[in-house]
BAKOLSE-36457 format. One record per residue (C-alpha): x, y, z; residue in one letter. Coordinates in Angstrom, 3 decimals. Example, Ala and Ser with C-alpha at 12.3 -4.5 7.8 and 13.67 -1.06 7.14 Angstrom:
+----------+----------+----------+------+
!     east !    north !       up ! resn !
+----------+----------+----------+------+
!   12.300 !   -4.500 !    7.800 !    a !
!   13.670 !   -1.060 !    7.140 !    s !
+----------+----------+----------+------+
This chain:
+----------+----------+----------+------+
!     east !    north !       up ! resn !
+----------+----------+----------+------+
!   53.744 !   36.114 !  -47.861 !    m !
!   50.660 !   35.602 !  -49.983 !    m !
!   50.469 !   31.898 !  -48.945 !    i !
!   50.671 !   32.765 !  -45.231 !    k !
!   48.013 !   35.402 !  -45.732 !    h !
!   45.674 !   32.797 !  -47.224 !    i !
!   46.453 !   30.017 !  -44.663 !    l !
!   45.956 !   32.223 !  -41.604 !    s !
!   42.144 !   32.488 !  -41.806 !    p !
!   41.917 !   28.778 !  -42.730 !    i !
!   43.889 !   27.798 !  -39.624 !    e !
!   41.692 !   30.067 !  -37.505 !    g !
!   38.592 !   28.467 !  -38.935 !    y !
!   39.919 !   24.978 !  -38.204 !    m !
!   40.758 !   25.937 !  -34.621 !    k !
!   37.267 !   27.390 !  -34.150 !    t !
!   35.686 !   24.255 !  -35.645 !    t !
!   37.703 !   21.954 !  -33.385 !    n !
!   36.711 !   24.014 !  -30.341 !    l !
!   33.080 !   23.837 !  -31.425 !    f !
!   33.327 !   20.043 !  -31.812 !    r !
!   34.926 !   19.764 !  -28.394 !    f !
!   32.117 !   21.783 !  -26.844 !    l !
!   29.514 !   19.564 !  -28.525 !    l !
!   31.269 !   16.434 !  -27.249 !    l !
!   31.506 !   17.913 !  -23.747 !    f !
!   27.805 !   18.783 !  -23.727 !    l !
!   26.918 !   15.294 !  -24.965 !    a !
!   28.919 !   13.662 !  -22.173 !    v !
!   27.417 !   16.071 !  -19.627 !    l !
!   23.953 !   15.219 !  -20.883 !    s !
!   24.743 !   11.509 !  -20.593 !    l !
!   25.801 !   11.901 !  -16.968 !    f !
!   22.741 !   14.054 !  -16.280 !    s !
!   20.408 !   11.393 !  -17.655 !    c !
!   22.238 !    8.760 !  -15.684 !    e !
!   21.878 !   10.791 !  -12.482 !    s !
!   18.120 !   10.961 !  -13.002 !    k !
!   17.737 !    7.214 !  -13.393 !    k !
!   14.567 !    5.902 !  -11.771 !    e !
!   14.395 !    2.695 !   -9.729 !    t !
!   11.273 !    0.970 !   -8.450 !    t !
!   11.435 !   -1.003 !   -5.213 !    f !
!    9.071 !   -3.636 !   -3.844 !    l !
!    8.869 !   -3.979 !   -0.056 !    f !
!    7.505 !   -7.307 !    1.258 !    v !
!    6.334 !   -7.864 !    4.834 !    g !
!    5.833 !  -11.417 !    6.092 !    s !
!    4.633 !  -13.558 !    8.957 !    f !
!    7.606 !  -15.338 !   10.548 !    t !
!    5.830 !  -18.230 !   12.288 !    d !
!    5.646 !  -16.316 !   15.588 !    n !
!    9.411 !  -16.244 !   16.052 !    k !
!   12.244 !  -13.979 !   14.881 !    p !
!   12.917 !  -14.512 !   11.188 !    g !
!   13.176 !  -12.883 !    7.768 !    e !
!   10.408 !  -10.342 !    8.180 !    g !
!   11.017 !   -7.786 !    5.426 !    i !
!   12.477 !   -8.208 !    1.936 !    h !
!   13.351 !   -5.412 !   -0.492 !    v !
!   13.393 !   -6.119 !   -4.243 !    y !
!   14.297 !   -3.997 !   -7.248 !    e !
!   11.445 !   -4.153 !   -9.770 !    f !
!   11.934 !   -3.898 !  -13.530 !    n !
!    9.199 !   -1.615 !  -14.910 !    n !
!    9.520 !   -3.088 !  -18.390 !    k !
!    9.667 !   -6.833 !  -17.803 !    t !
!    8.228 !   -7.287 !  -14.310 !    g !
!   11.397 !   -9.054 !  -13.156 !    d !
!   12.621 !   -8.597 !   -9.585 !    t !
!   16.047 !   -8.700 !   -7.926 !    t !
!   16.487 !   -9.198 !   -4.181 !    l !
!   18.421 !   -6.290 !   -2.664 !    k !
!   17.987 !   -6.627 !    1.096 !    f !
!   16.548 !   -8.890 !    3.821 !    t !
!   15.725 !   -7.802 !    7.366 !    l !
!   16.237 !  -10.788 !    9.686 !    d !
!   15.554 !  -11.517 !   13.367 !    s !
!   12.196 !   -9.748 !   13.478 !    i !
!    8.780 !  -11.238 !   14.287 !    t !
!    5.568 !  -11.134 !   12.241 !    n !
!    6.041 !   -7.912 !   10.264 !    t !
!    2.726 !   -8.625 !    8.599 !    s !
!    1.771 !   -5.127 !    7.423 !    f !
!    3.898 !   -2.351 !    5.888 !    l !
!    3.201 !    1.277 !    4.998 !    k !
!    5.434 !    3.661 !    3.035 !    l !
!    5.372 !    7.396 !    3.686 !    s !
!    4.057 !    9.486 !    0.785 !    s !
!    7.559 !   10.839 !    0.068 !    n !
!    9.015 !    7.318 !    0.167 !    g !
!   11.665 !    8.201 !    2.750 !    k !
!   10.235 !    6.093 !    5.576 !    y !
!    8.764 !    2.607 !    5.931 !    l !
!    6.570 !    1.683 !    8.880 !    y !
!    5.790 !   -1.874 !    9.937 !    t !
!    3.765 !   -3.696 !   12.533 !    v !
!    5.763 !   -6.105 !   14.709 !    m !
!    4.639 !   -9.051 !   16.845 !    d !
!    1.267 !   -9.291 !   15.110 !    s !
!   -0.885 !  -12.305 !   16.033 !    q !
!    1.009 !  -12.704 !   19.306 !    m !
!   -0.638 !  -12.937 !   22.790 !    p !
!    1.006 !   -9.713 !   23.992 !    h !
!    1.037 !   -6.085 !   22.834 !    n !
!    2.566 !   -5.565 !   19.422 !    g !
!    4.917 !   -2.837 !   18.263 !    k !
!    5.343 !   -0.386 !   15.403 !    i !
!    8.760 !    0.085 !   13.790 !    g !
!    9.974 !    3.090 !   11.804 !    a !
!   12.689 !    2.629 !    9.167 !    f !
!   14.559 !    5.003 !    6.884 !    a !
!   14.613 !    3.908 !    3.228 !    v !
!   18.030 !    3.894 !    1.568 !    d !
!   16.971 !    4.194 !   -2.082 !    a !
!   20.600 !    4.207 !   -3.298 !    i !
!   21.365 !    0.725 !   -2.002 !    h !
!   17.834 !   -0.666 !   -1.784 !    g !
!   17.783 !   -1.276 !    1.976 !    k !
!   16.128 !    0.009 !    5.148 !    i !
!   17.633 !    1.190 !    8.438 !    n !
!   15.877 !    1.137 !   11.799 !    l !
!   14.963 !    4.531 !   13.287 !    i !
!   12.951 !    3.515 !   16.358 !    n !
!   10.231 !    1.216 !   17.766 !    i !
!    7.145 !    2.028 !   19.852 !    q !
!    4.522 !   -0.052 !   21.656 !    d !
!    1.354 !   -0.128 !   19.540 !    c !
!   -1.061 !    0.106 !   22.464 !    g !
!   -2.907 !   -3.132 !   21.752 !    g !
!   -2.799 !   -6.807 !   20.762 !    v !
!   -2.281 !   -7.972 !   17.172 !    n !
!   -1.596 !   -4.834 !   15.101 !    p !
!   -3.048 !   -5.555 !   11.667 !    a !
!   -2.948 !   -2.373 !    9.602 !    h !
!   -1.170 !    0.998 !    9.360 !    l !
!   -2.279 !    4.218 !    7.679 !    e !
!   -0.636 !    7.632 !    7.282 !    l !
!   -2.449 !   10.939 !    7.048 !    d !
!   -1.942 !   13.246 !    4.068 !    k !
!    0.609 !   15.424 !    5.889 !    t !
!    2.784 !   12.464 !    6.878 !    g !
!    2.719 !   13.661 !   10.488 !    k !
!    0.305 !   11.079 !   11.932 !    f !
!    0.113 !    7.279 !   11.827 !    l !
!   -3.002 !    5.259 !   12.681 !    a !
!   -2.712 !    1.639 !   13.785 !    n !
!   -5.530 !   -0.930 !   13.946 !    a !
!   -5.263 !   -3.616 !   16.652 !    n !
!   -7.409 !   -6.585 !   15.684 !    y !
!   -7.510 !   -8.883 !   18.703 !    s !
!   -8.474 !   -6.383 !   21.421 !    d !
!  -10.456 !   -4.086 !   19.127 !    g !
!   -8.442 !   -0.915 !   19.576 !    s !
!   -7.261 !    1.978 !   17.452 !    l !
!   -4.063 !    3.885 !   18.244 !    s !
!   -2.588 !    7.097 !   16.877 !    l !
!    1.041 !    8.273 !   16.725 !    f !
!    2.653 !   11.607 !   15.954 !    k !
!    5.610 !   11.426 !   13.557 !    i !
!    8.734 !   13.552 !   13.940 !    n !
!   10.535 !   15.306 !   11.075 !    n !
!   13.143 !   12.524 !   10.938 !    d !
!   10.433 !    9.872 !   10.478 !    g !
!   10.655 !    8.567 !   14.035 !    s !
!    7.533 !    7.763 !   16.032 !    l !
!    6.601 !    9.455 !   19.259 !    n !
!    4.994 !    7.338 !   22.001 !    p !
!    1.248 !    6.838 !   21.653 !    l !
!   -0.828 !   10.000 !   21.346 !    s !
!   -4.187 !    8.266 !   21.785 !    q !
!   -5.698 !    4.783 !   22.124 !    v !
!   -9.403 !    4.054 !   21.688 !    l !
!  -10.775 !    0.643 !   22.718 !    k !
!  -14.166 !   -0.642 !   21.619 !    f !
!  -16.516 !   -3.208 !   23.168 !    k !
!  -19.056 !   -4.500 !   20.690 !    d !
!  -20.123 !   -7.656 !   18.830 !    s !
!  -22.326 !   -9.020 !   16.051 !    s !
!  -24.078 !  -12.166 !   14.855 !    i !
!  -21.279 !  -14.567 !   13.785 !    i !
!  -20.143 !  -15.733 !   17.223 !    k !
!  -16.989 !  -17.490 !   16.013 !    s !
!  -15.631 !  -14.276 !   14.468 !    r !
!  -17.675 !  -11.438 !   15.944 !    q !
!  -17.681 !  -12.136 !   19.671 !    e !
!  -15.993 !   -8.757 !   20.209 !    a !
!  -14.833 !   -5.676 !   18.328 !    s !
!  -11.985 !   -6.335 !   15.896 !    h !
!  -10.529 !   -3.196 !   14.300 !    i !
!   -8.998 !   -4.492 !   11.081 !    h !
!   -7.960 !   -1.291 !    9.280 !    a !
!   -8.396 !    2.471 !    9.094 !    s !
!   -8.165 !    5.097 !    6.372 !    v !
!   -7.906 !    8.896 !    6.351 !    f !
!  -10.471 !   10.755 !    4.262 !    s !
!   -9.389 !   12.484 !    1.017 !    p !
!   -9.728 !   15.877 !    2.696 !    d !
!   -7.666 !   14.617 !    5.673 !    n !
!  -10.368 !   15.758 !    8.098 !    s !
!  -11.668 !   12.338 !    9.181 !    f !
!  -10.469 !    8.823 !    9.983 !    l !
!  -12.617 !    5.772 !    9.236 !    f !
!  -11.922 !    2.511 !   11.098 !    a !
!  -13.299 !   -0.845 !    9.928 !    q !
!  -14.652 !   -2.901 !   12.858 !    d !
!  -14.999 !   -6.468 !   11.560 !    l !
!  -16.344 !   -7.739 !   14.887 !    g !
!  -19.137 !   -5.179 !   15.210 !    a !
!  -20.137 !   -4.759 !   11.541 !    d !
!  -19.447 !   -1.043 !   11.763 !    k !
!  -17.305 !    1.591 !   10.106 !    i !
!  -16.343 !    4.021 !   12.852 !    r !
!  -15.745 !    7.592 !   11.656 !    g !
!  -13.846 !   10.197 !   13.680 !    f !
!  -13.270 !   13.897 !   13.137 !    r !
!   -9.604 !   14.875 !   13.375 !    l !
!   -8.568 !   17.705 !   15.666 !    d !
!   -4.904 !   18.296 !   14.838 !    f !
!   -4.640 !   21.076 !   17.409 !    n !
!   -5.452 !   18.770 !   20.299 !    s !
!   -2.504 !   17.469 !   22.316 !    q !
!   -3.902 !   14.070 !   23.288 !    d !
!   -7.388 !   13.573 !   21.761 !    s !
!   -6.983 !   13.925 !   18.011 !    l !
!   -9.837 !   11.517 !   17.229 !    l !
!  -13.184 !   13.017 !   18.228 !    q !
!  -16.965 !   12.756 !   17.710 !    n !
!  -17.397 !    9.133 !   16.659 !    e !
!  -19.937 !    8.509 !   13.894 !    n !
!  -20.986 !    4.883 !   13.338 !    q !
!  -21.865 !    3.575 !    9.880 !    i !
!  -23.707 !    0.286 !   10.384 !    k !
!  -23.015 !   -2.470 !    7.867 !    m !
!  -25.168 !   -5.521 !    7.111 !    i !
!  -25.022 !   -7.926 !   10.119 !    p !
!  -22.470 !  -10.671 !    9.546 !    g !
!  -20.602 !   -8.788 !    6.812 !    s !
!  -17.343 !   -8.099 !    8.680 !    g !
!  -15.866 !   -4.924 !    7.111 !    p !
!  -12.123 !   -5.396 !    6.650 !    r !
!  -10.426 !   -2.839 !    4.354 !    h !
!  -11.487 !    0.418 !    2.713 !    f !
!  -10.290 !    2.544 !   -0.206 !    v !
!  -11.258 !    5.997 !   -1.474 !    f !
!  -11.488 !    6.801 !   -5.175 !    h !
!   -8.779 !    9.185 !   -6.485 !    p !
!  -11.475 !   11.787 !   -7.193 !    n !
!  -12.366 !   11.866 !   -3.475 !    g !
!  -16.087 !   11.420 !   -4.148 !    k !
!  -16.504 !    7.678 !   -3.571 !    f !
!  -15.373 !    5.077 !   -1.040 !    g !
!  -15.374 !    1.268 !   -1.167 !    y !
!  -15.402 !   -1.207 !    1.718 !    s !
!  -14.583 !   -4.896 !    1.354 !    i !
!  -16.302 !   -7.194 !    3.845 !    a !
!  -14.375 !  -10.323 !    4.769 !    e !
!  -17.233 !  -12.470 !    6.087 !    l !
!  -19.849 !  -11.754 !    3.402 !    s !
!  -17.420 !  -11.518 !    0.480 !    g !
!  -19.027 !   -8.274 !   -0.665 !    k !
!  -17.850 !   -4.820 !   -1.707 !    i !
!  -19.939 !   -1.844 !   -0.603 !    t !
!  -19.791 !    1.421 !   -2.554 !    a !
!  -20.413 !    4.780 !   -0.850 !    f !
!  -20.753 !    8.407 !   -1.796 !    n !
!  -18.421 !   10.498 !    0.354 !    y !
!  -18.848 !   14.129 !    1.355 !    q !
!  -17.642 !   16.026 !    4.414 !    n !
!  -17.310 !   13.035 !    6.729 !    g !
!  -20.480 !   11.267 !    5.559 !    d !
!  -20.609 !    7.892 !    3.809 !    l !
!  -23.874 !    7.222 !    2.010 !    k !
!  -24.638 !    3.784 !    0.571 !    l !
!  -24.643 !    3.318 !   -3.210 !    i !
!  -24.797 !   -0.462 !   -3.586 !    n !
!  -23.312 !   -3.850 !   -2.644 !    d !
!  -21.389 !   -6.071 !   -5.075 !    y !
!  -20.400 !   -9.720 !   -4.686 !    f !
!  -16.630 !  -10.093 !   -4.963 !    s !
!  -16.420 !  -13.855 !   -5.402 !    y !
!  -17.094 !  -15.656 !   -8.665 !    q !
!  -19.134 !  -18.383 !   -6.996 !    k !
!  -21.056 !  -18.750 !   -3.753 !    q !
!  -19.408 !  -20.505 !   -0.815 !    q !
!  -20.298 !  -21.448 !    2.758 !    d !
!  -17.384 !  -19.337 !    4.082 !    i !
!  -15.895 !  -16.147 !    2.636 !    y !
!  -12.512 !  -14.575 !    3.295 !    r !
!  -12.403 !  -11.438 !    1.155 !    a !
!   -9.260 !   -9.471 !    1.966 !    a !
!   -7.698 !   -6.536 !    0.127 !    d !
!   -9.015 !   -3.771 !   -2.133 !    i !
!   -7.313 !   -1.191 !   -4.402 !    h !
!   -8.156 !    1.198 !   -7.256 !    i !
!   -5.971 !    1.764 !  -10.327 !    s !
!   -4.137 !    5.138 !  -10.375 !    p !
!   -6.324 !    6.375 !  -13.250 !    d !
!   -9.476 !    5.642 !  -11.221 !    g !
!  -10.960 !    3.391 !  -13.908 !    k !
!  -10.807 !   -0.016 !  -12.212 !    f !
!  -11.289 !   -1.557 !   -8.771 !    l !
!   -9.600 !   -4.800 !   -7.691 !    y !
!  -10.310 !   -7.029 !   -4.672 !    a !
!   -8.744 !  -10.269 !   -3.400 !    s !
!  -10.680 !  -13.374 !   -2.361 !    n !
!   -8.814 !  -15.867 !   -0.126 !    r !
!  -10.552 !  -19.202 !   -0.579 !    g !
!  -11.459 !  -21.524 !    0.885 !    p !
!  -12.659 !  -22.671 !   -2.546 !    d !
!  -11.649 !  -19.681 !   -4.651 !    e !
!   -8.405 !  -17.698 !   -4.672 !    d !
!   -8.968 !  -14.848 !   -7.069 !    s !
!   -8.798 !  -11.155 !   -7.877 !    i !
!  -12.167 !   -9.665 !   -8.808 !    s !
!  -12.034 !   -6.856 !  -11.367 !    i !
!  -14.640 !   -4.083 !  -11.670 !    f !
!  -14.939 !   -0.968 !  -13.790 !    s !
!  -15.897 !    2.221 !  -11.956 !    i !
!  -18.471 !    4.675 !  -13.233 !    n !
!  -16.808 !    8.009 !  -12.479 !    k !
!  -20.144 !    9.841 !  -12.518 !    r !
!  -21.969 !    7.838 !   -9.844 !    n !
!  -19.360 !    5.468 !   -8.338 !    g !
!  -21.218 !    2.305 !   -9.336 !    k !
!  -19.274 !   -0.848 !  -10.187 !    l !
!  -19.577 !   -3.251 !  -13.117 !    s !
!  -17.970 !   -6.679 !  -12.969 !    l !
!  -15.333 !   -7.321 !  -15.639 !    i !
!  -13.581 !  -10.544 !  -14.688 !    d !
!  -12.186 !  -12.857 !  -12.030 !    h !
!   -8.484 !  -13.701 !  -12.220 !    q !
!   -6.899 !  -16.700 !  -10.511 !    s !
!   -4.003 !  -15.714 !   -8.234 !    t !
!   -2.053 !  -18.924 !   -8.985 !    y !
!   -1.600 !  -19.517 !   -5.275 !    g !
!   -3.447 !  -19.851 !   -1.980 !    k !
!   -4.704 !  -17.105 !    0.331 !    h !
!   -4.018 !  -13.801 !   -1.502 !    p !
!   -3.918 !  -11.724 !    1.668 !    r !
!   -2.545 !   -8.562 !    0.070 !    n !
!   -1.719 !   -7.128 !   -3.351 !    f !
!   -0.309 !   -3.920 !   -4.780 !    v !
!   -0.605 !   -1.930 !   -8.009 !    i !
!    2.794 !   -0.609 !   -9.096 !    d !
!    3.271 !    3.201 !   -9.329 !    p !
!    3.003 !    3.180 !  -13.137 !    s !
!   -0.312 !    1.331 !  -13.054 !    g !
!    1.036 !   -1.329 !  -15.420 !    q !
!    1.447 !   -4.247 !  -13.017 !    f !
!   -0.328 !   -5.908 !  -10.099 !    i !
!    1.640 !   -8.084 !   -7.682 !    l !
!   -0.293 !  -10.550 !   -5.499 !    v !
!    1.021 !  -12.053 !   -2.243 !    a !
!   -0.243 !  -15.636 !   -1.826 !    n !
!    0.499 !  -16.263 !    1.836 !    q !
!   -0.154 !  -20.009 !    2.078 !    f !
!    1.827 !  -20.974 !   -1.055 !    t !
!    4.800 !  -18.674 !   -0.345 !    n !
!    4.699 !  -16.923 !   -3.707 !    n !
!    4.166 !  -13.446 !   -5.132 !    i !
!    2.707 !  -13.533 !   -8.642 !    v !
!    3.219 !  -10.688 !  -11.126 !    v !
!    0.428 !   -9.664 !  -13.525 !    f !
!    0.467 !   -7.120 !  -16.336 !    r !
!   -2.519 !   -4.770 !  -16.181 !    l !
!   -4.308 !   -3.846 !  -19.402 !    d !
!   -5.073 !   -0.136 !  -19.000 !    s !
!   -7.921 !   -0.315 !  -21.534 !    k !
!   -9.810 !   -3.384 !  -20.302 !    t !
!   -8.595 !   -3.629 !  -16.700 !    g !
!   -7.898 !   -7.337 !  -17.161 !    k !
!   -4.762 !   -9.052 !  -15.842 !    l !
!   -2.261 !  -11.247 !  -17.675 !    g !
!    0.062 !  -13.486 !  -15.666 !    k !
!    3.795 !  -13.071 !  -16.293 !    l !
!    6.322 !  -15.896 !  -15.805 !    p !
!    8.056 !  -13.832 !  -13.123 !    n !
!    7.321 !  -15.166 !   -9.637 !    e !
!    8.877 !  -14.328 !   -6.281 !    i !
!    9.361 !  -17.120 !   -3.754 !    v !
!    9.231 !  -15.839 !   -0.156 !    v !
!    7.902 !  -17.339 !    3.069 !    e !
!    4.398 !  -16.228 !    4.147 !    n !
!    4.173 !  -12.925 !    2.219 !    p !
!    1.413 !  -10.793 !    3.713 !    s !
!    1.965 !   -7.138 !    2.777 !    s !
!    3.318 !   -5.352 !   -0.305 !    l !
!    4.370 !   -1.739 !   -0.888 !    q !
!    5.966 !   -0.197 !   -4.001 !    m !
!    7.536 !    3.108 !   -4.947 !    r !
!    9.647 !    4.552 !   -7.776 !    t !
!   12.697 !    6.577 !   -6.692 !    y !
!   14.994 !    8.920 !   -8.601 !    s !
!   18.618 !    8.087 !   -7.848 !    s !
!   20.052 !   10.431 !   -5.298 !    g !
!   16.975 !   10.514 !   -3.007 !    l !
+----------+----------+----------+------+
């Protein structure tokens, strides 16, 4: 009896200990599954020219945030000249121009992003309201899409439904203007547009007229959302192409294709006031083809691409956050021809450059302290890459 009396509490203790161990093991496994369910995946979306005929227009790659390696996940075939892409801010939808650089009206396609399988699914397609759609931009609410038509100098606006689909055109504005370089500026050419940081204005870059056209947004209007045009005149022969606002909302930067210069502005309540011009190329040339412009997520550095004919490079500037002025840091070769577009990954650690004429996308690691770029051995081979978009998704989106 005495032995049983002694063993009883010992057995109880052992049972309690085993139960405790089981609970710890269960919680550990649960935690493992929880971490696994929150796994993040970064995707790279590549839009391409398809030689004016149906072809492989969009590729989707999984991007390794540690090594910069990529894995092809999906290819959209039988589509023509999807030369510019734009992701929605929530990453659920991808919009693309179609039939760019064709003699007839282009189109805009809306796709749903399947972040589980790394693919896209068509939602719908709408006429873009002009010839040669070159650029897409989304407002801060995700409810409106602006499209720039280069060849006939027009700007069109679409309302977006809750499911990401596009309504037919809400408004089309066509411009008749010109400037001094007759071979490129015989008429208005709207190359891009950008919504202001406060989402109250839209600024369109007219390469053919050497103007940035600003419009006040009236979201309550049914058919005339863009109102009260305000023209910002650029230097004759400059050819404004793309534009980017600083993350702090106080400064804006235009890159001019024909002069190869970057123009810095102060921004406030719909007004752009000149700060200074900066030469983007490393050396002077007879012809300039400056293209794309982006700012690092931390707002410290500005990058611009220069597409030959004698220099294919990324220019790197530091940004003075007090006054918006730029200071040149470096010029980085793109290791390819005609860097039409580039993208900074969501983490701000990499820059990927699309060299259209050499069919390669080069991956660079970005030094967050100096802003300089270091080429990685990773390189993506794809025909005529012209537009890049990136986003990091949590599994389950």
